[in-house]
C-alpha positions as CSV (number, residue, x, y, z in Angstrom):
1,X,0.0,0.0,0.0
2,X,1.3,3.4,-1.0
3,X,0.6,5.5,2.2
4,X,0.8,8.9,0.6
5,X,-1.4,7.8,-2.3
6,X,-4.0,6.3,0.1
7,X,-3.9,9.3,2.4
8,X,-4.5,11.7,-0.6
9,X,-7.4,9.5,-1.7
10,X,-8.9,9.6,1.8
11,X,-8.5,13.3,2.0
12,X,-10.3,13.8,-1.3
13,X,-13.1,11.2,-1.0
14,X,-13.8,11.3,2.8
15,X,-13.0,14.9,3.6
16,X,-12.9,17.5,0.8
17,X,-15.6,15.8,-1.3
18,X,-17.5,14.3,1.6
19,X,-21.1,13.3,1.4
20,X,-23.6,13.7,4.3
21,X,-23.3,10.8,6.8
22,X,-26.9,10.5,7.6
23,X,-30.5,11.7,6.9
24,X,-31.1,15.3,7.8
25,X,-27.4,16.3,7.5
26,X,-25.8,18.4,4.8
27,X,-22.3,19.2,3.7
28,X,-21.4,22.8,3.0
29,X,-18.3,24.5,1.6
30,X,-17.4,27.8,3.2
31,X,-14.4,29.1,1.4
32,X,-11.5,26.8,2.2
33,X,-13.5,24.9,4.8
34,X,-15.8,21.9,4.4
35,X,-18.3,21.3,7.2
36,X,-21.2,19.0,8.0
37,X,-24.3,20.5,9.6
38,X,-27.3,18.6,11.1
39,X,-29.5,18.3,14.1
40,X,-28.2,18.2,17.7
41,X,-27.8,14.4,17.7
42,X,-25.9,14.4,14.4
43,X,-22.2,14.9,14.0
44,X,-21.6,18.7,13.4
45,X,-18.2,19.9,12.5
46,X,-15.4,20.7,10.1
47,X,-14.3,17.8,7.9
48,X,-11.6,19.4,5.8
49,X,-9.8,22.7,5.5
50,X,-7.0,24.2,3.3
51,X,-5.7,27.1,5.3
52,X,-2.4,28.9,5.9
53,X,-0.9,31.3,8.5
54,X,-2.7,34.2,6.9
55,X,-6.2,32.6,6.6
56,X,-6.5,30.2,9.6
57,X,-7.7,32.5,12.3
58,X,-10.4,34.2,10.3
59,X,-11.7,30.8,9.1
60,X,-11.8,29.5,12.7
61,X,-13.7,32.6,13.8
62,X,-16.2,32.2,11.0
63,X,-17.0,28.6,11.9
64,X,-17.4,29.5,15.6
65,X,-19.8,32.2,14.6
66,X,-21.7,30.0,12.2
67,X,-22.3,27.1,14.6
68,X,-22.9,29.4,17.6
69,X,-25.7,31.0,15.6
70,X,-27.2,27.5,15.3
71,X,-26.6,26.8,19.0
72,X,-24.6,23.7,18.0
73,X,-21.7,22.1,19.7
74,X,-19.3,21.2,16.9
75,X,-16.0,19.4,16.3
76,X,-13.1,20.5,14.2
77,X,-11.5,17.2,13.1
78,X,-7.8,18.1,12.6
79,X,-5.3,15.7,11.1
80,X,-1.5,15.8,11.7
81,X,-0.8,16.8,8.1
82,X,-3.4,19.7,8.0
83,X,-2.1,23.2,7.5
84,X,-1.0,25.4,9.0
85,X,1.3,23.3,11.3
86,X,0.0,25.1,14.4
87,X,-3.7,24.6,13.6
88,X,-4.3,22.7,16.8
89,X,-2.8,25.5,18.9
90,X,-4.9,28.1,17.1
91,X,-8.1,26.1,17.7
92,X,-7.2,26.0,21.4
93,X,-6.6,29.7,21.5
94,X,-10.1,30.1,20.0
95,X,-11.7,28.1,22.8
96,X,-11.7,24.6,21.4
97,X,-11.0,21.7,23.8
98,X,-8.9,18.8,22.4
99,X,-10.0,15.3,22.9
100,X,-7.6,12.3,22.9
101,X,-5.6,11.8,19.7
102,X,-6.5,8.8,17.5
103,X,-4.7,7.0,14.7
104,X,-6.2,7.0,11.3
105,X,-5.7,3.4,10.2
106,X,-6.5,1.8,6.9
107,X,-6.3,-1.7,5.5
108,X,-7.0,-3.3,2.1
109,X,-10.2,-5.2,2.6
110,X,-9.0,-8.1,0.6
111,X,-6.0,-8.6,2.9
112,X,-8.1,-8.8,6.1
113,X,-9.0,-12.1,7.8
114,X,-12.7,-12.8,7.6
115,X,-12.9,-16.0,9.7
116,X,-15.2,-15.2,12.6
117,X,-14.1,-17.0,15.8
118,X,-16.2,-16.4,18.9
119,X,-16.1,-17.7,22.5
120,X,-18.4,-20.6,23.3
121,X,-21.9,-19.4,23.9
122,X,-21.5,-16.1,22.0
123,X,-23.2,-15.4,18.7
124,X,-23.5,-12.4,16.4
125,X,-26.9,-10.6,16.0
126,X,-27.4,-8.3,13.0
127,X,-29.1,-5.1,14.0
128,X,-32.1,-4.2,11.7
129,X,-34.6,-2.6,14.0
130,X,-35.0,-0.3,17.0
131,X,-34.7,-3.2,19.5
132,X,-31.3,-3.9,18.1
133,X,-30.3,-0.2,18.3
134,X,-31.1,-0.4,22.0
135,X,-28.7,-3.2,22.4
136,X,-26.0,-1.2,20.6
137,X,-26.6,1.8,22.8
138,X,-26.5,-0.4,25.9
139,X,-23.1,-1.8,25.0
140,X,-21.8,1.7,24.1
141,X,-22.6,3.0,27.5
142,X,-21.0,0.1,29.3
143,X,-17.9,-0.1,27.1
144,X,-17.1,3.6,26.9
145,X,-18.8,5.0,30.0
146,X,-20.5,7.8,28.2
147,X,-24.1,8.6,27.3
148,X,-25.4,7.0,24.1
149,X,-28.4,9.2,23.7
150,X,-27.1,11.1,20.6
151,X,-25.9,7.8,19.1
152,X,-29.3,6.2,19.7
153,X,-31.1,9.0,17.9
154,X,-28.7,9.0,15.0
155,X,-28.8,5.2,14.4
156,X,-32.6,5.1,14.7
157,X,-32.8,7.9,12.0
158,X,-30.4,6.0,9.7
159,X,-32.5,2.8,10.1
160,X,-35.7,4.6,9.4
161,X,-34.5,6.7,6.4
162,X,-31.3,5.4,5.0
163,X,-30.7,1.8,6.2
164,X,-28.2,1.2,3.3
165,X,-25.8,3.6,4.8
166,X,-24.9,1.6,7.9
167,X,-24.6,-2.0,9.0
168,X,-24.5,-2.9,12.7
169,X,-23.9,-6.0,14.7
170,X,-24.1,-7.0,18.4
171,X,-22.3,-9.9,20.0
172,X,-24.7,-11.7,22.4
173,X,-23.8,-14.1,25.3
174,X,-27.2,-15.7,25.6
175,X,-29.5,-12.7,26.1
176,X,-26.7,-10.4,27.2
177,X,-25.2,-7.9,24.8
178,X,-21.5,-7.9,25.4
179,X,-20.0,-6.2,22.3
180,X,-21.2,-4.1,19.4
181,X,-19.9,-2.3,16.3
182,X,-21.1,-0.6,13.2
183,X,-19.8,0.1,9.7
184,X,-20.6,3.3,7.8
185,X,-21.0,2.6,4.0
186,X,-19.8,5.7,2.2
187,X,-21.4,5.4,-1.2
188,X,-19.3,6.6,-4.1
189,X,-16.0,6.2,-2.2
190,X,-13.6,3.3,-1.8
191,X,-13.8,3.5,2.0
192,X,-16.1,1.8,4.5
193,X,-15.6,3.1,8.0
194,X,-15.5,1.0,11.2
195,X,-17.0,2.8,14.1
196,X,-18.2,2.2,17.7
197,X,-16.5,-1.1,18.2
198,X,-16.5,-1.8,22.0
199,X,-16.7,-4.7,24.4
200,X,-18.0,-4.5,28.0
201,X,-15.1,-4.9,30.5
202,X,-16.0,-8.4,31.7
203,X,-15.8,-9.8,28.2
204,X,-12.6,-8.2,26.9
205,X,-9.6,-10.3,25.9
206,X,-11.6,-13.1,24.4
207,X,-11.4,-12.2,20.7
208,X,-14.8,-10.7,20.3
209,X,-13.5,-7.4,19.0
210,X,-11.4,-9.2,16.4
211,X,-14.5,-11.2,15.4
212,X,-16.5,-8.0,14.8
213,X,-13.8,-6.6,12.6
214,X,-13.7,-9.8,10.6
215,X,-17.5,-9.8,10.2
216,X,-17.5,-6.2,8.9
217,X,-14.5,-6.9,6.6
218,X,-16.5,-9.7,5.0
219,X,-19.5,-7.4,4.5
220,X,-17.3,-4.7,3.0
221,X,-15.6,-7.1,0.6
222,X,-19.0,-8.4,-0.5
223,X,-20.1,-4.8,-1.2
224,X,-17.0,-4.0,-3.2
225,X,-15.2,-1.5,-0.8
226,X,-11.5,-1.5,-1.4
227,X,-10.4,-0.1,2.0
228,X,-11.6,-0.3,5.6
229,X,-10.8,2.8,7.7
230,X,-10.9,3.3,11.4
231,X,-10.0,6.1,13.9
232,X,-8.3,3.9,16.5
233,X,-7.8,4.5,20.2
234,X,-4.7,3.4,22.0
235,X,-6.7,0.4,23.1
236,X,-7.8,-0.9,19.7
237,X,-4.7,0.2,17.7
238,X,-2.5,-2.9,18.6
239,X,-5.3,-5.3,17.7
240,X,-5.9,-3.6,14.4
241,X,-2.2,-3.6,13.6
242,X,-2.1,-7.4,14.2
243,X,-5.0,-7.8,11.8
244,X,-3.3,-5.9,9.0
245,X,-4.2,-2.2,9.5
246,X,-1.6,0.4,9.1
247,X,-1.4,4.0,10.5
248,X,-1.6,6.7,7.8
249,X,-1.6,9.7,10.2
250,X,-3.2,10.9,13.5
251,X,-6.3,12.9,14.1
252,X,-7.4,15.0,17.0
253,X,-11.0,16.1,17.6
254,X,-11.2,19.7,18.8
255,X,-14.6,20.4,20.3
256,X,-16.3,23.8,20.7
257,X,-19.2,24.3,23.0
258,X,-21.0,27.6,22.2
259,X,-21.0,30.1,25.0
260,X,-23.6,32.8,25.9
261,X,-21.2,35.5,24.8
262,X,-20.9,33.8,21.4
263,X,-24.6,34.0,20.8
264,X,-24.8,37.6,22.0
265,X,-22.0,38.5,19.5
266,X,-23.8,36.8,16.7
267,X,-27.1,38.5,17.5
268,X,-25.6,42.0,17.3
């Protein structure tokens, strides 16, 4: 795999020319910035930018004003190769809060193992209805320790309005959901994205996460996607590397929460 070539392809298809990731969202170009806008439960934020030392601060201010006028928390998804080199520092100066850095990892779908090996008593349950979404949300809260309310709303909307854009699976130990994951199917691109893979603490270390990657790799291959992409945490990165994923770059989410003074400034 030519890393520079694949990274350039990712930047073009998944960022600069990105398509909305769900019903009710839209992708907009504002000068040298590409952003996605949706409802409160959707992902709102900056996908791509082409800035320099002279234009960065004004572009950041413009996005803060725009999303503040909507009353939306939003994320500026910055990558290590984005310009200018001090973009992250400028975002923090503007009031953004950085979240933990993740590794952008990619693998050729054809090179990934697709044999699904599960512990005894565990089976995979495809998610196709609201009951399944509740299982995904339950695992998410247990595995990551965060609220799944926004995720629940987003997944329910996708199932109701655009089911072809996502595939989800839950690993069940009897009637107990112990792991879950989803795959975003980015129509018109060569990338399918792995998201939300998590296992509850008591069931980690038994190969369930690897099985969910294999299951999604099999689906992606059947659908003709050339690459699988994932933003990997430090916890999942070693597993993914052993399966054949490689790191292209790193990405850091910078989150901005609108403040009362922002809204007052916009209203004047």
